[in-house]
Structure formats: C-alpha cells, structure tokens
MOPAC internal coordinates of N, CA, C and O (Angstrom, degrees):
PM7 1SCF
backbone

  N    0.0000 0     0.00 0     0.00 0    0    0    0
  C    1.5124 1     0.00 0     0.00 0    1    0    0
  C    1.6244 1   107.10 1     0.00 0    2    1    0
  O    1.2310 1   121.65 1   -42.93 1    3    2    1
  N    1.2457 1   114.44 1   137.07 1    3    2    1
  C    1.4695 1   122.78 1  -177.80 1    5    3    2
  C    1.5461 1   104.73 1   -89.65 1    6    5    3
  O    1.2310 1   120.94 1   -73.78 1    7    6    5
  N    1.3929 1   115.81 1   106.22 1    7    6    5
  C    1.3696 1   124.48 1  -174.83 1    9    7    6
  C    1.5920 1   113.30 1   -88.13 1   10    9    7
  O    1.2310 1   119.57 1    -9.86 1   11   10    9
  N    1.3400 1   118.42 1   170.14 1   11   10    9
  C    1.3776 1   120.80 1   175.00 1   13   11   10
  C    1.5066 1   111.06 1   -58.79 1   14   13   11
  O    1.2310 1   120.05 1   139.06 1   15   14   13
  N    1.3213 1   117.50 1   -40.94 1   15   14   13
  C    1.4521 1   123.64 1   174.50 1   17   15   14
  C    1.4432 1   113.03 1   -55.99 1   18   17   15
  O    1.2310 1   118.90 1   137.09 1   19   18   17
  N    1.3573 1   119.71 1   -42.91 1   19   18   17
  C    1.4195 1   122.93 1   175.79 1   21   19   18
  C    1.5456 1   111.69 1   -60.73 1   22   21   19
  O    1.2310 1   122.78 1   137.01 1   23   22   21
  N    1.3710 1   112.27 1   -42.99 1   23   22   21
  C    1.4903 1   117.44 1   176.91 1   25   23   22
  C    1.4758 1   115.82 1   -59.99 1   26   25   23
  O    1.2310 1   122.58 1   139.29 1   27   26   25
  N    1.3787 1   112.67 1   -40.71 1   27   26   25
  C    1.5392 1   120.20 1   176.98 1   29   27   26
  C    1.5874 1   108.01 1   -61.29 1   30   29   27
  O    1.2310 1   120.95 1   132.82 1   31   30   29
  N    1.3369 1   115.80 1   -47.18 1   31   30   29
  C    1.5177 1   116.65 1  -178.09 1   33   31   30
  C    1.5303 1   108.89 1   -65.58 1   34   33   31
  O    1.2310 1   119.36 1   144.39 1   35   34   33
  N    1.3152 1   118.83 1   -35.61 1   35   34   33
  C    1.4692 1   119.29 1  -179.16 1   37   35   34
  C    1.5279 1   111.18 1   -65.80 1   38   37   35
  O    1.2310 1   120.24 1   138.71 1   39   38   37
  N    1.3445 1   117.15 1   -41.29 1   39   38   37
  C    1.4443 1   120.61 1   179.94 1   41   39   38
  C    1.4865 1   107.45 1   -65.49 1   42   41   39
  O    1.2310 1   117.44 1   138.22 1   43   42   41
  N    1.2688 1   122.48 1   -41.78 1   43   42   41
  C    1.4492 1   122.18 1  -179.98 1   45   43   42
  C    1.4825 1   111.86 1   -64.93 1   46   45   43
  O    1.2310 1   119.79 1   133.85 1   47   46   45
  N    1.3743 1   118.00 1   -46.15 1   47   46   45
  C    1.4453 1   120.45 1   176.24 1   49   47   46
  C    1.5182 1   114.35 1   -58.97 1   50   49   47
  O    1.2310 1   119.88 1   143.93 1   51   50   49
  N    1.2171 1   117.83 1   -36.07 1   51   50   49
  C    1.5197 1   124.76 1   179.28 1   53   51   50
  C    1.5222 1   110.14 1   -83.57 1   54   53   51
  O    1.2310 1   117.86 1   173.23 1   55   54   53
  N    1.2380 1   121.68 1    -6.77 1   55   54   53
  C    1.4678 1   122.95 1   179.84 1   57   55   54
  C    1.5117 1   114.10 1    70.10 1   58   57   55
  O    1.2310 1   122.90 1  -147.93 1   59   58   57
  N    1.3633 1   112.05 1    32.07 1   59   58   57
  C    1.4830 1   112.79 1   178.58 1   61   59   58
  C    1.4828 1   109.74 1  -106.38 1   62   61   59
  O    1.2310 1   121.72 1   -22.04 1   63   62   61
  N    1.2965 1   114.31 1   157.96 1   63   62   61
  C    1.5934 1   118.90 1  -177.64 1   65   63   62
  C    1.4890 1   112.66 1   -66.26 1   66   65   63
  O    1.2310 1   120.07 1   -39.75 1   67   66   65
  N    1.2870 1   117.48 1   140.25 1   67   66   65
  C    1.4059 1   123.90 1   175.12 1   69   67   66
  C    1.6021 1   110.91 1   -82.53 1   70   69   67
  O    1.2310 1   121.26 1   -60.12 1   71   70   69
  N    1.3101 1   115.19 1   119.88 1   71   70   69
  C    1.4280 1   117.98 1   177.37 1   73   71   70
  C    1.5421 1   104.36 1  -155.61 1   74   73   71
  O    1.2310 1   120.71 1   -13.09 1   75   74   73
  N    1.2996 1   116.25 1   166.91 1   75   74   73
  C    1.4004 1   122.29 1   178.66 1   77   75   74
  C    1.5195 1   110.64 1   -60.50 1   78   77   75
  O    1.2310 1   121.33 1   136.20 1   79   78   77
  N    1.3431 1   115.05 1   -43.80 1   79   78   77
  C    1.4356 1   120.84 1  -176.55 1   81   79   78
  C    1.6142 1   109.77 1   -63.34 1   82   81   79
  O    1.2310 1   121.70 1   133.93 1   83   82   81
  N    1.3512 1   114.35 1   -46.07 1   83   82   81
  C    1.4397 1   119.64 1  -178.25 1   85   83   82
  C    1.5231 1   110.13 1   -70.65 1   86   85   83
  O    1.2310 1   119.56 1   152.51 1   87   86   85
  N    1.2531 1   118.45 1   -27.49 1   87   86   85
  C    1.5653 1   118.55 1   171.95 1   89   87   86
  C    1.5409 1   112.08 1   -62.29 1   90   89   87
  O    1.2310 1   123.84 1   134.32 1   91   90   89
  N    1.3382 1   110.23 1   -45.68 1   91   90   89
  C    1.5423 1   118.12 1   178.78 1   93   91   90
  C    1.6075 1   108.95 1   -62.92 1   94   93   91
  O    1.2310 1   121.74 1   131.78 1   95   94   93
  N    1.3736 1   114.28 1   -48.22 1   95   94   93
  C    1.4231 1   116.07 1   177.60 1   97   95   94
  C    1.4712 1   113.22 1   -59.66 1   98   97   95
  O    1.2310 1   118.90 1   141.09 1   99   98   97
  N    1.2873 1   119.70 1   -38.91 1   99   98   97
  C    1.4410 1   123.47 1   177.94 1  101   99   98
  C    1.5479 1   113.08 1   -60.29 1  102  101   99
  O    1.2310 1   122.88 1   135.08 1  103  102  101
  N    1.3538 1   112.08 1   -44.92 1  103  102  101
  C    1.5566 1   115.96 1   176.65 1  105  103  102
  C    1.4588 1   109.04 1   -61.01 1  106  105  103
  O    1.2310 1   118.57 1   132.69 1  107  106  105
  N    1.3201 1   120.33 1   -47.31 1  107  106  105
  C    1.4637 1   124.38 1   179.40 1  109  107  106
  C    1.5499 1   109.80 1   -62.67 1  110  109  107
  O    1.2310 1   117.04 1   141.38 1  111  110  109
  N    1.2822 1   123.23 1   -38.62 1  111  110  109
  C    1.3646 1   127.49 1   178.60 1  113  111  110
  C    1.5499 1   111.75 1   -62.61 1  114  113  111
  O    1.2310 1   121.29 1   138.47 1  115  114  113
  N    1.2478 1   115.13 1   -41.53 1  115  114  113
  C    1.4842 1   121.55 1   179.36 1  117  115  114
  C    1.5211 1   106.60 1   -64.80 1  118  117  115
  O    1.2310 1   118.89 1   138.97 1  119  118  117
  N    1.3569 1   119.73 1   -41.03 1  119  118  117
  C    1.4525 1   121.92 1  -179.36 1  121  119  118
  C    1.4820 1   106.69 1   -60.89 1  122  121  119
  O    1.2310 1   120.31 1   131.64 1  123  122  121
  N    1.4297 1   117.01 1   -48.36 1  123  122  121
  C    1.5243 1   120.38 1  -178.51 1  125  123  122
  C    1.5756 1   107.96 1   -55.28 1  126  125  123
  O    1.2310 1   121.47 1   133.58 1  127  126  125
  N    1.2827 1   114.79 1   -46.42 1  127  126  125
  C    1.5007 1   120.67 1  -177.45 1  129  127  126
  C    1.5206 1   109.99 1   -59.78 1  130  129  127
  O    1.2310 1   121.60 1   129.31 1  131  130  129
  N    1.2995 1   114.55 1   -50.69 1  131  130  129
  C    1.5132 1   119.17 1  -175.64 1  133  131  130
  C    1.5539 1   114.08 1   -71.26 1  134  133  131
  O    1.2310 1   119.64 1   164.69 1  135  134  133
  N    1.2813 1   118.30 1   -15.31 1  135  134  133
  C    1.4762 1   121.30 1  -175.26 1  137  135  134
  C    1.5059 1   113.50 1  -111.73 1  138  137  135
  O    1.2310 1   121.18 1  -164.31 1  139  138  137
  N    1.3256 1   115.35 1    15.69 1  139  138  137
  C    1.4888 1   116.48 1   173.07 1  141  139  138
  C    1.4856 1   120.04 1    75.48 1  142  141  139
  O    1.2310 1   121.92 1  -149.50 1  143  142  141
  N    1.3584 1   113.93 1    30.50 1  143  142  141
  C    1.4637 1   119.28 1  -174.73 1  145  143  142
  C    1.5626 1   110.63 1   -92.50 1  146  145  143
  O    1.2310 1   120.33 1   169.04 1  147  146  145
  N    1.3974 1   116.98 1   -10.96 1  147  146  145
  C    1.3971 1   120.96 1  -176.54 1  149  147  146
  C    1.6126 1   108.62 1  -104.07 1  150  149  147
  O    1.2310 1   123.40 1   -28.85 1  151  150  149
  N    1.3141 1   111.09 1   151.15 1  151  150  149
  C    1.5069 1   115.69 1   174.09 1  153  151  150
  C    1.6138 1   103.71 1  -147.85 1  154  153  151
  O    1.2310 1   121.92 1   -62.22 1  155  154  153
  N    1.2690 1   113.93 1   117.78 1  155  154  153
  C    1.4631 1   121.37 1   173.09 1  157  155  154
  C    1.5285 1   107.92 1   -71.91 1  158  157  155
  O    1.2310 1   118.78 1   -60.17 1  159  158  157
  N    1.3962 1   119.93 1   119.83 1  159  158  157
  C    1.3997 1   126.05 1  -176.00 1  161  159  158
  C    1.4878 1   113.82 1  -105.44 1  162  161  159
  O    1.2310 1   122.56 1   155.33 1  163  162  161
  N    1.3116 1   112.71 1   -24.67 1  163  162  161
  C    1.5884 1   113.46 1  -179.44 1  165  163  162
  C    1.5175 1   105.06 1  -157.84 1  166  165  163
  O    1.2310 1   123.37 1   -37.43 1  167  166  165
  N    1.3007 1   111.14 1   142.57 1  167  166  165
  C    1.4856 1   118.25 1   178.60 1  169  167  166
  C    1.5579 1   108.27 1  -142.81 1  170  169  167
  O    1.2310 1   123.89 1   -50.66 1  171  170  169
  N    1.3470 1   110.14 1   129.34 1  171  170  169
  C    1.5141 1   116.44 1   172.59 1  173  171  170
  C    1.4934 1   109.10 1  -125.42 1  174  173  171
  O    1.2310 1   118.67 1     1.37 1  175  174  173
  N    1.2765 1   120.14 1  -178.63 1  175  174  173
  C    1.4069 1   124.27 1   176.83 1  177  175  174
  C    1.5649 1   114.13 1   -52.36 1  178  177  175
  O    1.2310 1   121.41 1   141.86 1  179  178  177
  N    1.2719 1   114.90 1   -38.14 1  179  178  177
  C    1.5187 1   122.15 1  -171.86 1  181  179  178
  C    1.4893 1   111.53 1  -114.75 1  182  181  179
  O    1.2310 1   117.05 1   179.82 1  183  182  181
  N    1.3262 1   123.21 1    -0.18 1  183  182  181
  C    1.4474 1   118.72 1  -177.47 1  185  183  182
  C    1.4995 1   112.48 1  -151.32 1  186  185  183
  O    1.2310 1   120.28 1   -17.98 1  187  186  185
  N    1.3570 1   117.06 1   162.02 1  187  186  185
  C    1.4239 1   124.61 1   179.59 1  189  187  186
  C    1.5877 1   103.96 1  -137.79 1  190  189  187
  O    1.2310 1   117.85 1   -46.10 1  191  190  189
  N    1.3087 1   121.69 1   133.90 1  191  190  189
  C    1.4578 1   122.84 1   179.03 1  193  191  190
  C    1.6178 1   101.56 1  -126.30 1  194  193  191
  O    1.2310 1   124.20 1   -48.95 1  195  194  193
  N    1.3027 1   109.55 1   131.05 1  195  194  193
  C    1.4376 1   119.94 1   179.12 1  197  195  194
  C    1.4666 1   115.17 1  -121.97 1  198  197  195
  O    1.2310 1   116.82 1   -23.35 1  199  198  197
  N    1.2741 1   123.65 1   156.65 1  199  198  197
  C    1.4140 1   129.20 1   166.17 1  201  199  198
  C    1.5759 1   105.63 1  -108.36 1  202  201  199
  O    1.2310 1   120.03 1   -52.19 1  203  202  201
  N    1.3020 1   117.55 1   127.81 1  203  202  201
  C    1.5070 1   121.75 1  -177.28 1  205  203  202
  C    1.5329 1   105.20 1  -123.16 1  206  205  203
  O    1.2310 1   120.85 1   -57.84 1  207  206  205
  N    1.2157 1   115.98 1   122.16 1  207  206  205
  C    1.4870 1   123.22 1   173.99 1  209  207  206
  C    1.4566 1   112.41 1   -66.41 1  210  209  207
  O    1.2310 1   119.57 1   -40.25 1  211  210  209
  N    1.3463 1   118.42 1   139.75 1  211  210  209
  C    1.4477 1   124.71 1   175.41 1  213  211  210
  C    1.5395 1   108.83 1   -62.49 1  214  213  211
  O    1.2310 1   121.44 1   -54.92 1  215  214  213
  N    1.3731 1   114.85 1   125.08 1  215  214  213
  C    1.5091 1   119.15 1   174.53 1  217  215  214
  C    1.5138 1   113.53 1   -64.63 1  218  217  215
  O    1.2310 1   119.91 1   158.61 1  219  218  217
  N    1.2755 1   117.77 1   -21.39 1  219  218  217
  C    1.4811 1   122.50 1   177.78 1  221  219  218
  C    1.5035 1   115.47 1   -75.21 1  222  221  219
  O    1.2310 1   122.21 1   166.37 1  223  222  221
  N    1.4521 1   113.37 1   -13.63 1  223  222  221
  C    1.4332 1   117.84 1  -177.09 1  225  223  222
  C    1.5218 1   109.91 1   -79.18 1  226  225  223
  O    1.2310 1   117.32 1   164.46 1  227  226  225
  N    1.3267 1   122.70 1   -15.54 1  227  226  225
  C    1.4337 1   122.41 1   178.39 1  229  227  226
  C    1.5236 1   113.89 1   102.50 1  230  229  227
  O    1.2310 1   119.39 1   132.25 1  231  230  229
  N    1.2451 1   118.78 1   -47.75 1  231  230  229
  C    1.4202 1   123.47 1   179.16 1  233  231  230
  C    1.5609 1   109.13 1  -136.55 1  234  233  231
  O    1.2310 1   118.29 1   -22.84 1  235  234  233
  N    1.3676 1   120.87 1   157.16 1  235  234  233
  C    1.4665 1   117.78 1   176.14 1  237  235  234
  C    1.5065 1   117.22 1   -58.69 1  238  237  235
  O    1.2310 1   118.24 1   167.34 1  239  238  237
  N    1.2990 1   120.96 1   -12.66 1  239  238  237
  C    1.4396 1   121.95 1  -177.03 1  241  239  238
  C    1.4423 1   115.29 1  -110.03 1  242  241  239
  O    1.2310 1   120.92 1   176.66 1  243  242  241
  N    1.4194 1   115.85 1    -3.34 1  243  242  241
  C    1.5009 1   121.24 1  -173.67 1  245  243  242
  C    1.4919 1   118.51 1   -81.86 1  246  245  243
  O    1.2310 1   118.52 1   153.88 1  247  246  245
  N    1.3019 1   120.43 1   -26.12 1  247  246  245
  C    1.4593 1   115.94 1  -171.56 1  249  247  246
  C    1.4358 1   117.51 1  -152.58 1  250  249  247
  O    1.2310 1   119.30 1    46.36 1  251  250  249
  N    1.3444 1   118.95 1  -133.64 1  251  250  249
  C    1.4529 1   124.04 1  -172.17 1  253  251  250
  C    1.4915 1   111.64 1   -60.31 1  254  253  251
  O    1.2310 1   122.24 1   -21.59 1  255  254  253
  N    1.3400 1   113.31 1   158.41 1  255  254  253
  C    1.4275 1   122.15 1   177.81 1  257  255  254
  C    1.5065 1   108.63 1  -135.47 1  258  257  255
  O    1.2310 1   122.18 1   -48.00 1  259  258  257
  N    1.3348 1   113.43 1   132.00 1  259  258  257
  C    1.4944 1   115.23 1   178.41 1  261  259  258
  C    1.5877 1   105.87 1  -110.51 1  262  261  259
  O    1.2310 1   120.45 1   -23.14 1  263  262  261
  N    1.2963 1   116.74 1   156.86 1  263  262  261
  C    1.4542 1   125.54 1   175.85 1  265  263  262
  C    1.5090 1   108.75 1  -109.12 1  266  265  263
  O    1.2310 1   122.37 1   -60.02 1  267  266  265
  N    1.3572 1   113.07 1   119.98 1  267  266  265
  C    1.5091 1   119.22 1   173.54 1  269  267  266
  C    1.4978 1   110.55 1  -107.49 1  270  269  267
  O    1.2310 1   120.97 1   -48.40 1  271  270  269
  N    1.2659 1   115.75 1   131.60 1  271  270  269
  C    1.4782 1   120.11 1   173.26 1  273  271  270
  C    1.4624 1   109.58 1  -118.28 1  274  273  271
  O    1.2310 1   121.05 1   -56.92 1  275  274  273
  N    1.2383 1   115.60 1   123.08 1  275  274  273
  C    1.5000 1   126.23 1   172.47 1  277  275  274
  C    1.5870 1   109.75 1  -104.96 1  278  277  275
  O    1.2310 1   118.28 1   -58.93 1  279  278  277
  N    1.2527 1   120.89 1   121.07 1  279  278  277
  C    1.4757 1   120.92 1   171.69 1  281  279  278
  C    1.5218 1   110.47 1  -144.98 1  282  281  279
  O    1.2310 1   123.87 1     5.28 1  283  282  281
  N    1.2933 1   110.18 1  -174.72 1  283  282  281
  C    1.5187 1   116.78 1  -175.75 1  285  283  282
  C    1.4351 1   112.74 1   -70.85 1  286  285  283
  O    1.2310 1   119.28 1   162.92 1  287  286  285
  N    1.2917 1   118.97 1   -17.08 1  287  286  285
  C    1.4433 1   120.03 1  -175.85 1  289  287  286
  C    1.5478 1   114.60 1  -111.71 1  290  289  287
  O    1.2310 1   118.73 1   146.15 1  291  290  289
  N    1.2435 1   120.03 1   -33.85 1  291  290  289
  C    1.4339 1   123.74 1  -178.82 1  293  291  290
  C    1.5291 1   113.51 1  -155.38 1  294  293  291
  O    1.2310 1   121.85 1   -39.04 1  295  294  293
  N    1.3132 1   114.06 1   140.96 1  295  294  293
  C    1.5445 1   118.71 1   169.60 1  297  295  294
  C    1.4036 1   108.86 1  -100.36 1  298  297  295
  O    1.2310 1   119.74 1   -35.24 1  299  298  297
  N    1.3452 1   118.11 1   144.76 1  299  298  297
  C    1.4806 1   117.26 1  -176.24 1  301  299  298
  C    1.6121 1   107.97 1  -151.10 1  302  301  299
  O    1.2310 1   120.82 1   -34.19 1  303  302  301
  N    1.3236 1   116.03 1   145.81 1  303  302  301
  C    1.4514 1   121.73 1   170.15 1  305  303  302
  C    1.4450 1   107.64 1  -133.42 1  306  305  303
  O    1.2310 1   120.73 1   -27.19 1  307  306  305
  N    1.3369 1   116.21 1   152.81 1  307  306  305
  C    1.5020 1   121.02 1  -179.80 1  309  307  306
  C    1.4673 1   113.78 1   -90.41 1  310  309  307
  O    1.2310 1   120.18 1  -175.22 1  311  310  309
  N    1.3128 1   117.25 1     4.78 1  311  310  309
  C    1.5024 1   119.09 1   179.14 1  313  311  310
  C    1.5465 1   109.30 1   -75.57 1  314  313  311
  O    1.2310 1   123.06 1   -19.87 1  315  314  313
  N    1.3802 1   111.74 1   160.13 1  315  314  313
  C    1.4723 1   118.58 1   179.04 1  317  315  314
  C    1.5274 1   114.65 1   -65.97 1  318  317  315
  O    1.2310 1   119.94 1   145.64 1  319  318  317
  N    1.2785 1   117.72 1   -34.36 1  319  318  317
  C    1.4164 1   123.97 1   178.98 1  321  319  318
  C    1.5693 1   112.99 1   -60.86 1  322  321  319
  O    1.2310 1   121.94 1   137.76 1  323  322  321
  N    1.2920 1   113.89 1   -42.24 1  323  322  321
  C    1.4789 1   121.98 1   175.99 1  325  323  322
  C    1.4871 1   110.91 1   -61.32 1  326  325  323
  O    1.2310 1   120.28 1   139.75 1  327  326  325
  N    1.3541 1   117.07 1   -40.25 1  327  326  325
  C    1.4906 1   120.74 1  -174.19 1  329  327  326
  C    1.5338 1   103.51 1   -74.53 1  330  329  327
  O    1.2310 1   116.32 1   149.00 1  331  330  329
  N    1.2579 1   124.59 1   -31.00 1  331  330  329
  C    1.4588 1   124.60 1   177.35 1  333  331  330
  C    1.4799 1   114.97 1   -74.29 1  334  333  331
  O    1.2310 1   120.13 1   136.84 1  335  334  333
  N    1.2907 1   117.35 1   -43.16 1  335  334  333
  C    1.5453 1   121.40 1  -166.85 1  337  335  334
  C    1.5174 1   115.82 1  -116.58 1  338  337  335
  O    1.2310 1   122.37 1   164.79 1  339  338  337
  N    1.4577 1   113.06 1   -15.21 1  339  338  337
  C    1.4689 1   116.54 1  -176.67 1  341  339  338
  C    1.4561 1   118.05 1    84.03 1  342  341  339
  O    1.2310 1   121.10 1   178.99 1  343  342  341
  N    1.4387 1   115.50 1    -1.01 1  343  342  341
  C    1.4734 1   119.96 1   176.15 1  345  343  342
  C    1.5115 1   106.17 1  -157.48 1  346  345  343
  O    1.2310 1   121.49 1   -38.69 1  347  346  345
  N    1.2961 1   114.75 1   141.31 1  347  346  345
  C    1.4953 1   118.62 1   178.26 1  349  347  346
  C    1.5608 1   111.47 1  -143.02 1  350  349  347
  O    1.2310 1   122.17 1    -8.50 1  351  350  349
  N    1.2854 1   113.46 1   171.50 1  351  350  349
  C    1.4915 1   117.96 1   179.08 1  353  351  350
  C    1.3779 1   113.75 1   -60.30 1  354  353  351
  O    1.2310 1   118.38 1   147.12 1  355  354  353
  N    1.3694 1   120.70 1   -32.88 1  355  354  353
  C    1.4295 1   123.30 1  -176.58 1  357  355  354
  C    1.5628 1   107.96 1   -64.88 1  358  357  355
  O    1.2310 1   122.48 1   129.11 1  359  358  357
  N    1.3093 1   112.86 1   -50.89 1  359  358  357
  C    1.4904 1   118.81 1   177.92 1  361  359  358
  C    1.5014 1   115.10 1   -53.66 1  362  361  359
  O    1.2310 1   124.21 1   132.34 1  363  362  361
  N    1.4280 1   109.53 1   -47.66 1  363  362  361
  C    1.4624 1   113.67 1   179.73 1  365  363  362
  C    1.5497 1   112.63 1   -64.23 1  366  365  363
  O    1.2310 1   119.19 1   141.65 1  367  366  365
  N    1.2907 1   119.15 1   -38.35 1  367  366  365
  C    1.4841 1   124.88 1   173.51 1  369  367  366
  C    1.5706 1   109.63 1   -54.98 1  370  369  367
  O    1.2310 1   120.85 1   131.72 1  371  370  369
  N    1.2989 1   115.98 1   -48.28 1  371  370  369
  C    1.3942 1   117.31 1   179.34 1  373  371  370
  C    1.5238 1   114.36 1   -69.09 1  374  373  371
  O    1.2310 1   121.10 1   144.52 1  375  374  373
  N    1.2931 1   115.51 1   -35.48 1  375  374  373
  C    1.5259 1   122.28 1   176.60 1  377  375  374
  C    1.6197 1   105.56 1   -61.64 1  378  377  375
  O    1.2310 1   121.03 1   137.92 1  379  378  377
  N    1.3003 1   115.63 1   -42.08 1  379  378  377
  C    1.4777 1   117.97 1  -179.70 1  381  379  378
  C    1.5703 1   112.91 1   -65.17 1  382  381  379
  O    1.2310 1   123.14 1   142.38 1  383  382  381
  N    1.3315 1   111.59 1   -37.62 1  383  382  381
  C    1.4381 1   118.03 1   177.91 1  385  383  382
  C    1.4821 1   112.10 1   -67.20 1  386  385  383
  O    1.2310 1   119.93 1   136.35 1  387  386  385
  N    1.3143 1   117.74 1   -43.65 1  387  386  385
  C    1.4718 1   123.33 1  -179.13 1  389  387  386
  C    1.5653 1   107.33 1   -68.87 1  390  389  387
  O    1.2310 1   118.64 1   140.90 1  391  390  389
  N    1.2917 1   120.20 1   -39.10 1  391  390  389
  C    1.4868 1   122.29 1   176.95 1  393  391  390
  C    1.5730 1   107.65 1   -59.78 1  394  393  391
  O    1.2310 1   120.99 1   128.83 1  395  394  393
  N    1.3082 1   115.70 1   -51.17 1  395  394  393
  C    1.4470 1   116.32 1   178.43 1  397  395  394
  C    1.4976 1   113.56 1   -58.35 1  398  397  395
  O    1.2310 1   120.45 1   141.79 1  399  398  397
  N    1.3341 1   116.75 1   -38.21 1  399  398  397
  C    1.5574 1   117.51 1  -176.50 1  401  399  398
  C    1.5621 1   105.54 1   -70.72 1  402  401  399
  O    1.2310 1   117.10 1   145.80 1  403  402  401
  N    1.3148 1   123.12 1   -34.20 1  403  402  401
  C    1.4802 1   124.75 1   178.95 1  405  403  402
  C    1.5759 1   107.52 1   -65.05 1  406  405  403
  O    1.2310 1   121.41 1   136.08 1  407  406  405
  N    1.3151 1   114.91 1   -43.92 1  407  406  405
  C    1.4948 1   121.22 1  -176.65 1  409  407  406
  C    1.5605 1   108.14 1   -63.99 1  410  409  407
  O    1.2310 1   119.44 1   146.55 1  411  410  409
  N    1.4218 1   118.68 1   -33.45 1  411  410  409
  C    1.3499 1   120.22 1  -178.26 1  413  411  410
  C    1.5521 1   112.94 1   -90.61 1  414  413  411
  O    1.2310 1   120.31 1  -166.80 1  415  414  413
  N    1.3177 1   117.02 1    13.20 1  415  414  413
  C    1.3899 1   123.00 1   177.62 1  417  415  414
  C    1.5909 1   114.49 1    78.03 1  418  417  415
  O    1.2310 1   122.00 1  -150.12 1  419  418  417
  N    1.3074 1   113.77 1    29.88 1  419  418  417
  C    1.4228 1   124.76 1   175.35 1  421  419  418
  C    1.5534 1   110.44 1    85.77 1  422  421  419
  O    1.2310 1   118.41 1   177.02 1  423  422  421
  N    1.3070 1   120.64 1    -2.98 1  423  422  421
  C    1.5340 1   121.92 1   173.18 1  425  423  422
  C    1.4682 1   113.18 1   -70.55 1  426  425  423
  O    1.2310 1   119.33 1   -39.95 1  427  426  425
  N    1.2999 1   118.88 1   140.05 1  427  426  425
  C    1.4852 1   121.55 1   172.41 1  429  427  426
  C    1.3899 1   113.94 1   -92.53 1  430  429  427
  O    1.2310 1   120.10 1   180.00 1  431  430  429

C-alpha cells in the first residue's frame, strides 16, 4: 500500500513542494503508474515524452490521452489541471517512472 509517508518521500525525491494537494496527486500518480496508464513514447539524452491515459476514462484504453514532456528545462502536461496549477498527477507519475529508470541505470 502506498501511504502518505511514501507520498511525502516521493515528493522530496522528485524535488516537488510538499502540500496536501501534491500528496493526493502523488497517490493518484502512483495508481496511474501501477495500473498501466503510462507509456514512454520518446526518449533522448535530455528528455522523455509519455502518453498518459486519462484516469477518468476507466481503463488505459478507453478515453483521453495526455502528453507529458519531461526535459532539462521544463516539465509539461497537456491536461487542464497542469494548465491551472503547473503540476498534475500525470506529470508526477512520469517523474516517478523517470526516477525509477535512472535508479535502475536507464533500464525500463
């Protein structure tokens, strides 16, 4: 089970601000990651681009798709929540995946 303490540690490791909203987003991001809602579609030395299925769609193949870009200069997601607040669960899920890949030496 992914606890609030796990979410706190994740935010710290990712360099994201600790807040109640970000704790909730991190728990939701972990769910997206664990349930197959992310797909890495492009990777270069300095960036990773993902497609992330909308959680509201029900299954990873049922509905909307957001594009998340992580790179050395800016992280971006095409979802409405990111446009409003600058960070979203899709972005956090991708950051978690990228962090895990770095820790494993780049292997997926």
